[in-house]
Backbone bond lengths (Angstrom), bond angles and torsions (degrees), N, CA, C in turn:
res aa  C-N    CA-C-N  psi(-1)  N-CA   C-N-CA  omega(-1)  CA-C   N-CA-C  phi
1 M - - - 1.461 - - 1.521 108.84 -
2 G 1.326 117.04 126.01 1.444 120.45 -175.89 1.516 112.57 -81.26
3 R 1.312 114.73 168.51 1.463 121.71 177.02 1.517 109.49 -81.83
4 R 1.328 116.87 150.58 1.450 122.08 176.27 1.518 109.31 -116.72
5 S 1.337 115.88 163.23 1.449 117.93 173.47 1.509 108.25 -68.34
6 K 1.329 117.56 146.70 1.450 120.30 -175.97 1.516 109.69 -142.45
7 Q 1.339 114.87 166.17 1.445 119.76 -178.46 1.515 109.99 -98.73
8 S 1.316 117.72 -89.45 1.455 120.96 179.80 1.503 109.02 -134.50
9 D 1.340 115.87 163.87 1.451 119.57 178.97 1.524 111.54 -58.06
10 S 1.337 116.39 -40.81 1.459 119.23 -176.60 1.524 111.07 -66.77
11 S 1.337 117.41 -43.14 1.460 119.69 179.70 1.520 111.25 -67.91
12 E 1.334 116.76 -38.41 1.460 120.06 177.05 1.524 110.63 -64.47
13 A 1.337 116.71 -40.74 1.458 120.44 179.90 1.525 110.58 -63.75
14 L 1.344 117.45 -42.14 1.460 120.93 178.28 1.525 110.72 -64.46
15 A 1.334 115.88 -42.28 1.461 119.93 179.30 1.516 110.76 -63.05
16 A 1.335 116.67 -41.92 1.462 120.60 179.28 1.522 110.72 -64.61
17 A 1.344 116.20 -40.80 1.460 119.79 179.91 1.520 110.66 -63.87
18 D 1.348 117.24 -42.80 1.461 120.86 178.51 1.524 111.01 -63.18
19 A 1.336 115.98 -43.56 1.463 119.90 -179.62 1.523 110.70 -65.21
20 L 1.329 117.00 -36.57 1.456 120.53 179.77 1.533 110.68 -67.70
21 R 1.345 117.26 -39.65 1.466 120.31 177.07 1.530 110.45 -64.12
22 H 1.333 114.87 -40.81 1.458 118.76 177.67 1.528 110.94 -61.18
23 Y 1.339 116.06 -43.48 1.465 119.79 -179.76 1.533 110.62 -63.39
24 A 1.334 116.09 -42.20 1.459 119.83 -177.92 1.522 112.15 -64.82
25 E 1.340 117.47 -25.17 1.456 121.19 -178.24 1.524 113.19 -87.45
26 L 1.331 117.67 -4.38 1.461 120.06 179.47 1.523 110.44 -66.29
27 P 1.313 118.74 139.57 1.469 121.44 176.74 1.525 110.89 -61.97
28 L 1.303 116.57 152.44 1.463 120.87 -178.23 1.523 112.55 -62.50
29 D 1.328 116.71 -26.07 1.470 119.15 -178.35 1.527 112.59 -91.66
30 T 1.338 116.68 14.29 1.460 120.63 177.57 1.526 109.70 -61.15
31 P 1.321 119.41 134.34 1.473 121.15 -179.10 1.538 112.01 -56.88
32 L 1.319 114.39 150.40 1.464 121.50 -176.29 1.525 111.98 -54.93
33 R 1.318 118.04 -47.85 1.463 120.30 -175.95 1.524 111.57 -66.57
34 T 1.299 116.90 -31.92 1.459 120.28 177.90 1.521 110.41 -67.92
35 R 1.349 116.06 -40.83 1.461 120.34 178.74 1.538 109.89 -66.36
36 A 1.334 115.56 -41.76 1.467 118.80 179.51 1.527 110.75 -63.49
37 A 1.330 116.60 -41.74 1.463 120.52 179.41 1.523 111.21 -63.81
38 A 1.331 116.78 -32.99 1.459 120.42 179.18 1.532 111.39 -71.82
39 L 1.322 116.75 -28.07 1.469 120.83 179.64 1.524 112.75 -78.51
40 A 1.338 117.18 -28.47 1.460 121.03 -173.50 1.530 113.31 -54.11
41 P 1.350 119.57 -49.82 1.476 117.76 -178.76 1.523 113.01 -64.27
42 I 1.326 117.45 -28.04 1.473 120.70 177.60 1.517 109.81 -65.84
43 I 1.323 114.85 -47.44 1.464 119.78 -177.80 1.523 110.37 -64.77
44 Y 1.332 116.65 -44.42 1.459 119.80 178.81 1.524 111.00 -60.44
45 A 1.317 116.25 -44.45 1.467 120.26 -176.91 1.517 111.27 -63.96
46 L 1.322 116.70 -44.21 1.465 120.01 -179.45 1.528 111.19 -64.15
47 R 1.330 116.56 -39.27 1.468 119.51 178.62 1.518 110.61 -64.84
48 D 1.326 116.75 -40.25 1.456 119.73 179.91 1.524 111.42 -67.54
49 I 1.326 116.58 -35.36 1.463 119.76 177.60 1.526 109.79 -63.53
50 G 1.339 116.65 -45.54 1.463 120.75 -179.21 1.515 112.00 -62.80
51 S 1.332 116.74 -47.73 1.469 119.41 -178.68 1.518 111.55 -69.22
52 G 1.351 117.21 -18.75 1.450 120.55 178.94 1.514 113.70 -86.39
53 L 1.332 117.50 3.14 1.463 119.98 178.17 1.524 111.95 -65.66
54 L 1.342 115.80 -20.07 1.473 120.72 176.11 1.530 107.28 -119.44
55 P 1.321 117.45 83.67 1.475 121.05 -175.73 1.526 111.54 -57.64
56 G 1.320 114.70 137.42 1.457 120.02 176.18 1.514 114.78 85.86
57 V 1.325 118.20 -9.63 1.472 121.51 178.78 1.523 107.35 -97.40
58 R 1.308 117.32 104.86 1.467 121.41 -169.71 1.519 113.28 -86.56
59 S 1.326 117.83 -30.08 1.467 121.12 -175.77 1.522 111.47 -85.04
60 A 1.337 116.22 132.73 1.464 120.55 177.57 1.523 110.96 -60.85
61 R 1.332 116.46 -40.21 1.461 120.05 -179.93 1.528 110.79 -64.09
62 T 1.324 116.78 -40.43 1.464 120.22 179.21 1.530 110.90 -67.67
63 R 1.327 116.69 -36.79 1.464 119.51 177.62 1.529 110.69 -64.02
64 L 1.313 116.86 -42.96 1.458 120.45 178.24 1.526 110.69 -60.10
65 L 1.336 116.13 -46.22 1.460 119.98 -179.35 1.528 110.80 -62.54
66 E 1.319 116.64 -38.83 1.461 120.30 -179.62 1.528 111.16 -61.25
67 V 1.313 116.95 -39.75 1.472 120.34 177.81 1.523 110.06 -60.45
68 F 1.329 116.92 -49.64 1.466 120.65 -178.32 1.522 111.61 -63.11
69 R 1.323 116.99 -40.95 1.465 119.49 -177.27 1.529 111.73 -70.51
70 R 1.299 116.95 -24.46 1.460 119.85 175.15 1.528 111.55 -77.24
71 Y 1.346 115.42 -24.66 1.466 119.04 -176.17 1.535 111.24 -132.19
72 P 1.345 118.29 60.92 1.474 119.30 178.29 1.523 110.62 -65.22
73 G 1.341 115.65 141.88 1.463 120.46 179.26 1.509 114.31 75.70
74 V 1.326 117.75 5.56 1.468 122.54 -178.72 1.528 108.92 -108.56
75 V 1.334 116.38 138.62 1.460 121.11 178.98 1.530 109.21 -72.90
76 I 1.338 116.72 124.80 1.457 122.44 178.77 1.532 108.20 -115.55
77 P 1.333 118.16 115.97 1.476 120.20 178.76 1.520 111.68 -65.58
78 G 1.323 115.90 147.54 1.451 120.61 178.18 1.514 112.60 -59.39
79 S 1.338 117.24 -30.59 1.463 120.13 179.45 1.524 111.18 -62.08
80 E 1.334 117.66 -38.05 1.463 120.70 177.94 1.526 110.85 -68.44
81 L 1.313 115.92 -39.44 1.458 119.87 -179.58 1.523 110.69 -65.24
82 F 1.329 116.79 -38.09 1.466 121.54 177.12 1.523 110.57 -61.13
83 V 1.324 115.65 -42.66 1.468 120.32 -179.51 1.529 110.49 -63.15
84 V 1.321 116.96 -49.70 1.463 120.74 -176.65 1.532 111.32 -67.54
85 A 1.340 117.17 -38.05 1.471 119.91 -179.38 1.516 111.17 -64.49
86 G 1.337 116.42 -41.61 1.458 120.06 178.33 1.513 114.46 74.07
87 I 1.340 117.79 16.48 1.459 121.11 177.99 1.521 109.22 -137.44
88 D 1.345 116.29 155.75 1.457 120.12 179.33 1.524 111.87 -67.56
89 D 1.327 115.51 -33.75 1.468 120.48 -173.10 1.526 111.78 -89.27
90 W 1.323 117.71 33.37 1.467 121.08 -175.91 1.529 111.67 -63.70
91 A 1.364 117.45 -32.84 1.465 119.91 -177.71 1.524 111.32 -64.20
92 R 1.338 116.72 -34.71 1.464 118.69 178.29 1.521 110.90 -69.53
93 R 1.315 116.63 -38.69 1.464 119.76 176.35 1.524 110.93 -62.96
94 L 1.313 115.87 -36.77 1.463 119.81 177.89 1.526 110.59 -67.12
95 R 1.322 116.70 -41.15 1.467 120.14 177.30 1.519 110.85 -61.19
96 E 1.330 116.63 -38.95 1.465 120.01 178.03 1.526 110.67 -60.88
97 L 1.326 116.84 -43.07 1.465 119.97 177.92 1.520 110.75 -60.24
98 R 1.327 117.42 -40.89 1.463 122.24 -174.19 1.522 112.14 -75.44
99 V 1.318 116.29 -43.35 1.466 120.33 -171.41 1.520 112.42 -100.57
100 E 1.332 117.47 -50.04 1.461 120.43 -174.90 1.528 112.69 -79.21
101 Y 1.332 116.55 -35.28 1.458 119.74 -175.58 1.530 113.16 -103.10
102 G 1.317 117.64 -4.59 1.459 120.89 169.60 1.518 116.57 76.13
103 W 1.332 118.55 25.93 1.462 119.66 175.62 1.525 108.72 -87.71
104 P 1.348 117.93 129.23 1.483 120.93 -174.80 1.527 111.80 -75.92
105 I 1.334 115.85 68.74 1.460 122.40 178.40 1.526 107.58 -98.56
106 Y 1.326 116.35 113.46 1.461 121.01 -176.22 1.525 110.34 -106.85
107 S 1.309 115.78 141.92 1.462 121.37 178.27 1.523 110.35 -96.69
108 G 1.325 115.20 166.26 1.458 119.36 175.56 1.519 111.72 -60.27
109 A 1.342 116.29 -33.48 1.472 120.30 178.73 1.522 110.60 -65.07
110 T 1.335 116.94 -40.25 1.467 120.28 178.55 1.523 110.80 -65.06
111 F 1.326 116.81 -44.48 1.471 120.31 177.64 1.527 110.58 -57.79
112 A 1.328 117.08 -42.15 1.460 121.12 -178.43 1.526 110.89 -63.47
113 Q 1.328 116.86 -39.77 1.464 120.23 179.91 1.528 110.73 -67.48
114 I 1.331 117.49 -41.92 1.466 120.15 178.61 1.533 109.47 -66.12
115 R 1.328 116.85 -39.45 1.470 120.62 179.83 1.529 110.83 -59.33
116 A 1.322 116.34 -39.72 1.470 120.73 -177.16 1.521 112.46 -75.90
117 E 1.328 117.15 -32.71 1.460 119.87 -170.52 1.523 115.35 -111.42
118 D 1.321 118.39 -23.95 1.472 121.20 -177.67 1.523 109.14 -146.61
119 P 1.349 117.60 67.26 1.470 121.44 -173.93 1.524 113.87 -60.24
120 E 1.333 118.24 -29.38 1.459 119.68 179.78 1.533 110.88 -67.18
121 Q 1.323 116.10 -39.23 1.459 119.74 176.41 1.530 110.35 -64.87
122 L 1.333 117.34 -40.67 1.458 119.56 178.85 1.526 110.92 -64.67
123 A 1.319 116.84 -40.59 1.469 119.99 178.96 1.521 110.47 -60.11
124 D 1.332 116.79 -38.13 1.463 120.25 178.59 1.527 110.82 -67.15
125 I 1.331 116.54 -41.29 1.466 120.43 177.71 1.524 109.75 -60.31
126 E 1.327 116.65 -45.36 1.462 120.54 -177.68 1.526 111.48 -64.52
127 R 1.331 116.44 -36.64 1.473 119.28 176.87 1.524 110.66 -65.97
128 Q 1.306 116.32 -40.24 1.458 120.38 -176.17 1.524 112.39 -67.64
129 I 1.338 117.08 -39.64 1.462 119.56 -175.42 1.522 112.66 -101.90
130 G 1.359 116.96 -4.04 1.458 120.28 177.90 1.511 113.17 63.92
131 L 1.332 116.45 42.76 1.463 120.71 -175.46 1.519 110.57 -138.21
132 D 1.332 116.40 133.19 1.459 121.73 171.77 1.520 107.13 -84.34
133 T 1.316 117.27 107.39 1.460 120.83 -172.90 1.524 113.22 -78.63
134 L 1.327 117.21 -4.02 1.460 119.33 -178.02 1.527 111.16 -60.82
135 G 1.332 116.70 -31.22 1.459 120.25 -178.48 1.514 114.39 -90.04
136 V 1.331 117.90 4.64 1.467 120.55 -179.87 1.526 108.92 -81.01
137 G 1.328 116.47 120.07 1.454 120.98 -177.32 1.513 113.51 -73.39
138 V 1.318 115.85 166.22 1.460 121.66 -178.11 1.530 111.07 -59.49
139 E 1.321 117.78 -34.98 1.456 121.50 -178.35 1.525 112.06 -103.05
140 D 1.331 116.20 23.35 1.463 122.14 173.36 1.528 108.95 -104.30
141 Y 1.341 116.16 154.49 1.458 120.35 -176.38 1.525 110.44 -138.66
142 V 1.366 115.55 151.47 1.462 121.43 -179.32 1.528 108.78 -138.99
143 L 1.331 116.92 131.92 1.464 120.85 170.04 1.527 107.02 -86.03
144 L 1.334 117.14 113.03 1.461 120.75 -174.59 1.524 111.84 -64.29
145 E 1.306 117.71 -42.53 1.462 120.85 175.82 1.516 108.69 -156.86
146 D 1.325 116.06 152.42 1.456 121.79 -175.89 1.524 109.59 -80.96
147 K 1.324 114.74 68.31 1.458 120.38 -175.96 1.520 108.71 -148.67
148 Q 1.327 116.28 123.27 1.453 121.53 -177.44 1.519 111.49 -93.54
149 D 1.323 116.40 143.87 1.461 121.56 172.00 1.526 107.40 -80.26
150 L 1.318 116.70 105.50 1.461 121.14 -174.47 1.528 112.72 -71.15
151 F 1.334 116.58 -11.60 1.464 120.10 179.10 1.529 111.73 -94.06
152 A 1.330 117.36 1.42 1.462 121.07 -173.13 1.527 112.53 -59.51
153 A 1.341 116.74 -42.21 1.461 119.30 -179.01 1.526 110.75 -60.90
154 R 1.323 116.18 -39.61 1.466 119.77 178.15 1.526 110.97 -65.86
155 H 1.330 115.95 -34.82 1.461 120.42 -179.18 1.521 112.69 -71.59
156 W 1.324 117.25 -25.47 1.460 120.93 -166.16 1.524 112.42 -57.24
157 R 1.331 118.23 -46.74 1.466 119.79 -179.67 1.526 111.11 -61.53
158 L 1.324 116.16 -41.39 1.462 120.30 178.49 1.527 110.46 -65.12
159 L 1.322 117.74 -40.70 1.460 121.23 178.88 1.523 110.70 -57.51
160 K 1.320 116.48 -45.59 1.464 120.07 -179.17 1.527 111.20 -65.60
161 Q 1.337 116.18 -42.04 1.459 119.61 -179.58 1.528 111.20 -61.48
162 L 1.328 115.50 -45.36 1.457 119.09 -178.26 1.527 111.55 -68.59
163 R 1.310 116.98 -40.21 1.463 120.37 -179.97 1.525 110.94 -59.52
164 N 1.331 116.52 -37.11 1.463 121.00 -177.07 1.527 113.09 -90.57
165 S 1.331 117.13 0.83 1.464 119.60 -178.94 1.527 110.95 -78.40
166 K 1.324 115.43 170.26 1.462 120.92 179.28 1.531 112.16 -93.96
167 L 1.325 116.88 8.48 1.459 120.30 178.10 1.521 110.49 -68.06
168 S 1.324 116.15 158.23 1.461 120.38 174.94 1.519 109.13 -67.78
169 V 1.325 117.20 163.61 1.463 121.30 179.22 1.525 110.39 -56.72
170 Q 1.330 117.17 -45.54 1.459 119.81 -178.24 1.518 111.55 -65.57
171 D 1.322 117.67 -39.57 1.462 120.50 -179.72 1.528 111.31 -69.11
172 R 1.333 117.27 -34.46 1.469 120.10 176.27 1.528 110.09 -62.87
173 I 1.324 115.04 -45.51 1.466 120.23 -179.94 1.521 110.76 -63.26
174 L 1.329 116.66 -45.40 1.462 120.66 -179.70 1.519 110.91 -61.92
175 E 1.325 117.17 -42.10 1.459 120.37 -179.37 1.528 110.69 -63.51
176 L 1.332 117.41 -40.24 1.459 120.37 177.39 1.526 110.70 -61.84
177 L 1.329 116.67 -45.01 1.458 120.93 179.69 1.522 111.46 -65.74
178 K 1.334 117.31 -40.65 1.461 120.88 -178.36 1.531 111.69 -67.95
179 Q 1.317 117.42 -31.07 1.457 119.49 178.59 1.529 112.03 -82.32
180 N 1.338 115.75 -1.53 1.461 120.49 178.76 1.524 110.41 -135.44
181 V 1.331 116.78 46.46 1.467 121.24 -179.79 1.528 109.63 -57.96
182 G 1.317 115.30 130.92 1.452 120.51 179.85 1.515 114.63 81.01
183 Q 1.337 117.57 1.50 1.459 121.85 -178.90 1.529 109.70 -116.98
184 P 1.326 118.77 119.79 1.473 120.75 -179.98 1.525 112.00 -60.08
185 I 1.323 115.23 141.39 1.459 122.68 177.24 1.528 106.85 -121.47
186 S 1.308 117.35 129.24 1.464 120.02 -176.54 1.522 111.45 -72.69
187 G 1.310 114.57 156.00 1.462 119.82 176.40 1.510 111.80 -60.15
188 E 1.337 117.56 -35.01 1.460 120.45 179.44 1.522 111.25 -66.76
189 Q 1.327 117.70 -35.61 1.458 120.21 177.49 1.527 110.35 -68.63
190 L 1.324 116.86 -39.42 1.462 120.47 177.25 1.523 110.43 -65.72
191 R 1.325 115.55 -40.45 1.466 120.36 178.70 1.528 110.28 -62.45
192 Y 1.317 117.08 -39.27 1.464 120.85 179.12 1.526 110.53 -65.22
193 V 1.332 116.27 -46.89 1.464 120.33 179.60 1.529 111.21 -59.72
194 A 1.334 116.12 -34.59 1.465 120.68 -179.67 1.519 111.93 -74.06
195 G 1.329 116.87 -1.51 1.455 119.84 -179.80 1.513 112.64 73.41
196 G 1.335 116.08 23.63 1.459 119.79 -179.24 1.512 113.28 81.57
197 A 1.339 117.57 2.09 1.468 120.16 179.83 1.522 110.23 -58.34
198 S 1.326 116.30 131.79 1.465 120.46 -172.49 1.522 112.98 -67.89
199 E 1.341 117.48 -19.76 1.465 119.24 -175.74 1.523 112.93 -90.16
200 W 1.329 118.42 12.97 1.468 119.53 -176.34 1.529 111.77 -57.76
201 A 1.351 117.56 -40.05 1.465 119.97 -178.69 1.527 110.87 -65.54
202 R 1.329 115.75 -36.16 1.476 119.07 178.21 1.524 109.89 -66.81
203 R 1.326 117.38 -38.59 1.471 120.18 179.44 1.532 110.48 -63.92
204 V 1.330 117.61 -39.18 1.468 120.15 177.40 1.526 109.45 -63.35
205 R 1.317 116.02 -44.39 1.467 120.22 -179.34 1.526 110.65 -63.00
206 E 1.324 117.31 -39.90 1.457 121.00 179.37 1.528 111.10 -64.98
207 L 1.316 116.64 -37.77 1.464 119.41 177.05 1.522 110.44 -57.84
208 R 1.336 116.98 -38.30 1.465 121.64 -178.10 1.519 112.22 -80.25
209 T 1.330 117.08 -48.14 1.462 120.31 -170.53 1.524 114.27 -89.65
210 E 1.337 118.07 -26.28 1.463 120.11 -175.87 1.525 113.25 -113.70
211 E 1.328 116.50 -32.57 1.459 119.34 -177.00 1.520 112.96 -97.29
212 G 1.332 116.84 -9.70 1.465 119.17 172.92 1.504 116.56 80.38
213 W 1.330 117.83 21.32 1.460 119.38 176.67 1.527 108.42 -89.53
214 P 1.349 118.76 135.82 1.469 120.91 -177.10 1.527 112.13 -76.99
215 V 1.336 115.42 71.21 1.463 121.90 178.05 1.527 107.78 -88.61
216 L 1.325 116.58 116.02 1.460 121.65 -172.32 1.527 111.82 -112.04
217 T 1.339 114.85 159.80 1.463 121.88 176.30 1.529 108.21 -135.12
218 K 1.309 116.25 174.85 1.456 120.95 176.82 1.524 110.68 -59.00
219 M 1.335 117.26 -35.28 1.457 122.53 -177.84 1.521 112.22 -61.02
220 Q 1.332 116.74 -25.51 1.459 120.80 -176.31 1.534 111.83 -93.42
221 G 1.321 115.38 35.60 1.462 119.90 174.62 1.504 115.13 77.04
222 R 1.337 117.44 24.48 1.464 120.86 179.78 1.533 109.19 -118.24
223 P 1.326 117.09 80.19 1.468 120.19 -174.33 1.514 114.69 -61.77
224 E 1.327 117.56 -20.10 1.464 118.82 -178.56 1.524 112.33 -76.41
225 I 1.336 117.60 -13.32 1.459 121.10 179.05 1.526 108.65 -81.36
226 A 1.327 116.57 128.59 1.464 120.45 -179.77 1.515 110.15 -62.54
227 V 1.329 115.86 146.17 1.454 120.66 178.29 1.529 109.42 -58.54
228 G 1.323 116.22 134.53 1.450 121.04 -179.49 1.514 114.86 85.86
229 S 1.337 117.06 -0.76 1.464 120.63 -178.52 1.527 111.36 -106.04
230 Y 1.327 114.83 165.12 1.462 122.78 -179.54 1.523 108.63 -129.31
231 M 1.333 116.48 148.25 1.456 119.73 -179.25 1.528 109.90 -140.85
232 L 1.317 116.23 132.88 1.457 121.26 173.08 1.518 107.54 -86.28
233 A 1.335 116.76 113.45 1.459 121.24 -175.10 1.522 112.15 -71.52
234 D 1.326 116.75 -31.45 1.463 119.95 -176.81 1.523 107.86 -158.76
235 A 1.333 117.07 143.00 1.464 121.48 -179.47 1.520 110.15 -82.21
236 K 1.324 116.34 47.18 1.461 121.73 -178.71 1.525 108.88 -130.43
237 Q 1.304 115.73 122.42 1.464 121.54 -178.03 1.527 110.52 -83.72
238 A 1.319 116.37 138.21 1.463 120.91 179.53 1.524 110.99 -67.77
239 P 1.347 117.58 152.33 1.462 120.04 175.57 1.530 110.60 -57.60
240 P 1.331 118.08 153.81 1.471 120.75 -177.06 1.527 114.34 -51.79
241 H 1.341 118.19 -38.88 1.460 119.22 -175.48 1.524 112.97 -72.58
242 D 1.339 116.80 -13.51 1.467 120.07 179.92 1.526 112.31 -93.46
243 R 1.317 117.28 -1.88 1.453 119.03 -169.46 1.524 114.18 -86.37
244 R 1.308 117.71 -3.86 1.460 119.22 -177.68 1.518 111.93 -110.27
245 I 1.317 118.03 15.92 1.463 120.36 177.12 1.530 107.74 -72.58
246 S 1.305 117.10 122.63 1.457 120.83 -177.08 1.521 111.06 -69.57
247 D 1.328 115.57 156.07 1.465 120.23 178.45 1.524 110.86 -60.56
248 S 1.334 117.30 -39.45 1.464 119.87 -178.41 1.526 111.15 -64.20
249 T 1.357 116.87 -38.97 1.464 120.34 177.29 1.525 110.51 -68.37
250 R 1.314 116.54 -42.12 1.458 121.06 179.86 1.532 110.40 -59.62
251 I 1.326 116.67 -45.15 1.468 121.14 -179.66 1.521 110.51 -66.21
252 A 1.331 116.36 -40.04 1.467 120.19 -179.72 1.528 111.24 -61.89
253 V 1.331 117.78 -41.81 1.471 121.62 -179.67 1.527 110.25 -67.75
254 L 1.314 116.76 -46.18 1.466 120.21 -179.83 1.528 111.12 -62.41
255 T 1.311 116.25 -40.16 1.469 119.78 178.67 1.522 110.67 -65.15
256 R 1.318 117.46 -46.08 1.461 122.26 179.23 1.517 111.35 -59.55
257 D 1.328 117.28 -39.71 1.464 121.16 -177.29 1.535 112.40 -89.99
258 G 1.325 116.27 11.52 1.455 120.02 175.39 1.515 114.13 66.83
259 F 1.341 117.06 27.11 1.458 122.16 -178.58 1.525 110.81 51.16
260 S 1.337 115.38 43.32 1.462 120.76 179.08 1.526 109.16 -145.10
261 C 1.324 115.76 162.16 1.462 121.51 -179.56 1.525 109.88 -71.12
262 R 1.327 117.00 127.79 1.462 120.39 -179.58 1.517 112.12 -65.72
263 H 1.338 118.36 -23.22 1.455 120.26 -177.05 1.529 112.21 -89.79
264 C 1.332 117.79 -51.78 1.466 120.14 -174.36 1.529 113.41 -107.45
265 G 1.318 117.07 -10.47 1.456 120.67 178.59 1.517 115.14 82.89
266 W 1.349 117.61 4.03 1.464 119.85 -178.98 1.526 110.95 -62.98
267 S 1.331 116.64 141.58 1.464 122.17 174.38 1.520 108.48 -140.73
268 R 1.291 115.95 175.11 1.464 120.21 -176.33 1.527 112.76 -60.52
269 K 1.325 116.95 -27.60 1.474 118.68 179.40 1.524 111.64 -66.79
270 D 1.353 116.79 -16.05 1.468 121.27 179.44 1.527 112.45 -94.35
271 L 1.323 116.51 5.88 1.461 120.10 -176.44 1.527 110.65 -58.41
272 D 1.344 115.33 129.68 1.456 121.00 -178.31 1.536 107.91 -144.73
273 P 1.336 118.05 137.15 1.468 120.28 -178.06 1.519 114.02 -55.71
274 D 1.335 117.27 -28.71 1.468 120.38 -178.04 1.532 113.31 -91.48
275 D 1.314 116.57 0.71 1.461 121.59 -179.05 1.527 108.92 -102.69
276 P 1.342 118.95 124.81 1.473 120.10 -178.24 1.520 113.73 -69.26
277 R 1.333 116.89 -11.63 1.467 118.99 177.28 1.520 109.12 -75.04
278 R 1.317 115.42 121.50 1.459 119.99 -172.53 1.533 113.20 -121.57
279 F 1.337 117.51 -31.31 1.460 119.93 -174.61 1.521 109.49 -158.92
280 L 1.316 115.48 170.80 1.470 122.04 178.93 1.517 110.61 -101.87
281 E 1.323 115.14 144.83 1.458 121.93 176.03 1.528 108.31 -128.34
282 L 1.320 116.33 162.26 1.458 120.86 176.86 1.518 109.51 -99.41
283 H 1.316 115.76 132.57 1.465 122.01 -178.43 1.523 110.18 -117.27
284 H 1.351 116.08 136.43 1.458 121.42 176.11 1.538 109.65 -78.45
285 V 1.331 117.07 120.23 1.465 120.96 176.78 1.526 108.86 -63.78
286 H 1.303 115.96 -49.95 1.470 121.51 173.08 1.518 106.27 -101.52
287 E 1.316 115.36 116.41 1.455 120.44 -172.35 1.526 112.05 -54.19
288 H 1.315 113.46 148.05 1.465 119.68 -179.62 1.523 110.64 -58.81
289 A 1.333 116.22 -37.96 1.468 120.30 -179.46 1.520 112.31 -65.32
290 E 1.348 116.64 -20.86 1.462 121.52 179.30 1.524 111.96 -95.98
291 G 1.321 115.66 10.72 1.461 119.16 179.87 1.514 114.19 98.07
292 G 1.334 116.98 3.16 1.458 120.08 179.14 1.523 111.35 -63.78
293 Q 1.319 115.74 141.82 1.458 121.17 -174.69 1.531 111.89 -99.56
294 N 1.319 115.28 159.88 1.467 121.39 174.21 1.525 109.17 -85.16
295 S 1.330 115.76 60.52 1.462 121.12 -178.11 1.530 108.96 -121.47
296 A 1.333 115.96 158.47 1.460 120.45 -179.50 1.524 111.09 -59.55
297 E 1.324 117.06 -31.57 1.466 121.69 -178.81 1.524 112.11 -70.22
298 N 1.335 117.06 -15.75 1.457 120.09 -178.30 1.530 112.19 -117.12
299 L 1.308 116.77 12.47 1.460 120.13 -176.57 1.525 111.28 -125.94
300 V 1.318 116.67 143.91 1.461 121.98 174.52 1.520 108.39 -134.23
301 A 1.320 115.20 154.44 1.466 120.50 177.53 1.520 109.92 -86.93
302 L 1.329 115.97 129.53 1.462 122.09 175.83 1.522 108.65 -131.62
303 C 1.329 115.88 147.63 1.465 118.42 172.83 1.525 107.84 -69.44
304 N 1.334 116.69 161.58 1.461 120.23 -176.28 1.531 111.93 -60.69
305 V 1.342 118.19 -32.68 1.476 120.93 -179.36 1.523 110.59 -68.70
306 D 1.333 117.60 -48.65 1.466 120.67 -179.89 1.522 111.16 -66.47
307 H 1.318 116.54 -35.85 1.462 119.34 179.75 1.531 110.55 -63.90
308 D 1.334 116.33 -43.22 1.459 119.72 177.83 1.540 110.30 -63.82
309 A 1.346 115.96 -39.02 1.466 120.13 -178.91 1.531 111.26 -64.36
310 V 1.336 116.82 -38.54 1.468 120.84 178.44 1.513 109.90 -61.35
311 H 1.330 116.50 -48.69 1.469 119.62 -176.68 1.524 112.20 -73.01
312 A 1.340 117.51 -16.71 1.466 120.36 175.34 1.526 111.37 -89.45
313 G 1.341 117.78 1.13 1.457 121.63 -179.39 1.510 114.23 76.42
314 Q 1.335 117.13 14.47 1.457 121.09 -177.82 1.531 112.78 -95.59
315 L 1.304 117.06 -7.78 1.456 121.25 -178.01 1.526 109.70 -142.91
316 L 1.350 115.69 126.26 1.452 120.89 177.81 1.523 109.22 -105.20
317 L 1.312 116.99 133.25 1.456 122.29 179.64 1.522 110.27 -105.00
318 P 1.307 117.78 152.37 1.475 120.05 176.29 1.528 111.63 -57.19
319 R 1.307 116.76 137.38 1.466 120.93 -178.61 1.518 111.72 -77.81
320 D 1.330 116.58 -12.35 1.474 118.05 -178.67 1.528 112.29 -92.91
321 W 1.353 117.38 2.76 1.471 117.67 172.68 1.504 108.54 -67.61
322 P 1.358 120.25 156.30 1.457 124.50 -7.24 1.510 108.47 -85.76
């Protein structure tokens, strides 16, 4: 249903009230088409009143965004968004904001999927926005932070290609991350690429914990990553023996080592485009092949350069670490 020209909220409200009284006074045996025709001006008037809540904002998509930006971190029911948008196709406009334009607007359905498959990531989101997402309904939405992914438009064509490909859900997600190394990807974009499959969050977690890909989040000491987003730090898969290090052990080692390289002291605050050191990795003091365990007592944090040097035999570390 399209928009019509309108006067003011007050005049539209009066017109709607008059039309509603007229409809209520119709006899019960009034023909169907007559009753429908009597309802039409009411529906039009109410839609115009809702879309007029933001005077001067003509686009439904812009009106939706304005609501979220006024209330970041606040649960907004879909019914309110429908009213403000003033169009039937408001859900598609909302999807465009989330996927094509890169606004971190999460639905209750997305929260539920992350809760089931990656609870640690959800806990971090809840800490960041100060919200218990358990009560967020399927048709409720939240803007996690007032920050747009400026690369979203560039991603959009790739998102569509991957979504329509014959790759598995996990391979689609990995390909998206690999084509955007060092660039955060929102959970909503990953969910879209997965075709809405509910296990998308589990596939991301498996890439990190079982397949050895360095998929990072804000929780893992990367403050530049937007809350709710994931980033592939490097297109290099960890050796098989490193792929079963638990998140809790990984966090414990990084915390103990001050989120810096035990050998050279490099940390994320030293990140520089001309410096090949890009991220931290965990290194086994006693090699896995020699019986070394995936435990905090046998792991140290090294920058990617020092870690490569150790495995190339170019750097020897103290055997009494950590």
